[in-house]
N, C-alpha and C positions, 0 to 999 in steps of 0.2 A: 248676835243680832240685837239691836235695840230699835224698837218701833214706838213712835209716839205721835199723837195727833198734833198737827200744826196749829198754831194759834190763828184765830180768824183775823183776817186783815180787813179793816173797814173800808179800804179803798176798792175792794171788790164789791160792787153794788149787787144787792139782791134784786130779783125780778119783781118782787112785790114787797109789801110790808112784812115784818116778822110774824105777825099774827095770822096771816093768810096761809091757806093750805099750800098754794103754789110757792110762796116764799120759803116755807119749811122744806118742801121737796127740793127746791133749787139749792138751798143751803146744804142739805144732806148730799146732794149730787156733787157739790163742789168741795166737800170735805177732803182735806189733804193730809198726808202723813209724811213724817220724817223717818228716815232709816239710816242706820249705820251698820253695815254688814262687813265683818272681817272674816275671811276664810283663810285657808292655808296658803293661797296663792294670790288673792285679790282683796282689795279694799273698795267698797262701794259706798258712796255717801250721797244720799238723796234728801233734798229739802223741798217740801211742798210738791211732791210727786215729780220732781225734775232732778235728773242725775247731775250732781255738781262735780263729782269726781269718781271715776272708775279707773283704777290703776292696779297693775300687778306689782308685787314687791319681791325682793330677794329674800327667800325663806331662811337662808343661813344667818341673816342678821336679825337682831331683835327689834320688834316694834315696841315703842314706848309711848306712854301718855304723859305729856308735860302739863301738870295741873296749874302751874303758874300762868302759862300762856294759853291754856285751854285748847290744846291741839295734840294730834297723834303724829309722832315722828317715826319715819321708816326709811329704808333704802330701796330704791327702785331696782329694776333688773340690770341697769347700767351701773349699779353701785353708787349712785348719787343720792345724797340725803334729800328727802322731801318731807313735807308735812301737810296736814289737813287741819285747818282751823275749824273748831266746833262752836264758834260763837253763834251762828245761825241756828244751831241745833238746840240751844238753850238747855244745856245739859244740867242735870240735877246732881246732888251729892251722891245719891244712891246709884245713879248711872255711872258716875265717875268711879265709884268703888267696884261696880260690876265690870267696867272696862279694865281696870287695873288688875282685878283678880283673873280675868280671862287672859290678859296679855302676859302675866307672870307665870 
């Protein structure tokens, strides 16, 4: 599992100015996270606390990470090839290495 804080989006208005107590509380309440969870049967991809993709995959086939296209490739239970783009995840080099080590 990889968990990271989502970047703040300026299109989400704060209740008050950044210096006020209410503005800080509102900002902390709205803090969002990104997750990439890979289990033995399921892949769960969450961006800004919203499920983007939740799918099961065929365990007999290998899951791979394509670093050129920045995506995870796998076969679903119907043995059709699928992928999940990780561009919104804004993955770092350390996270790429972590994913590759877990998947191999």
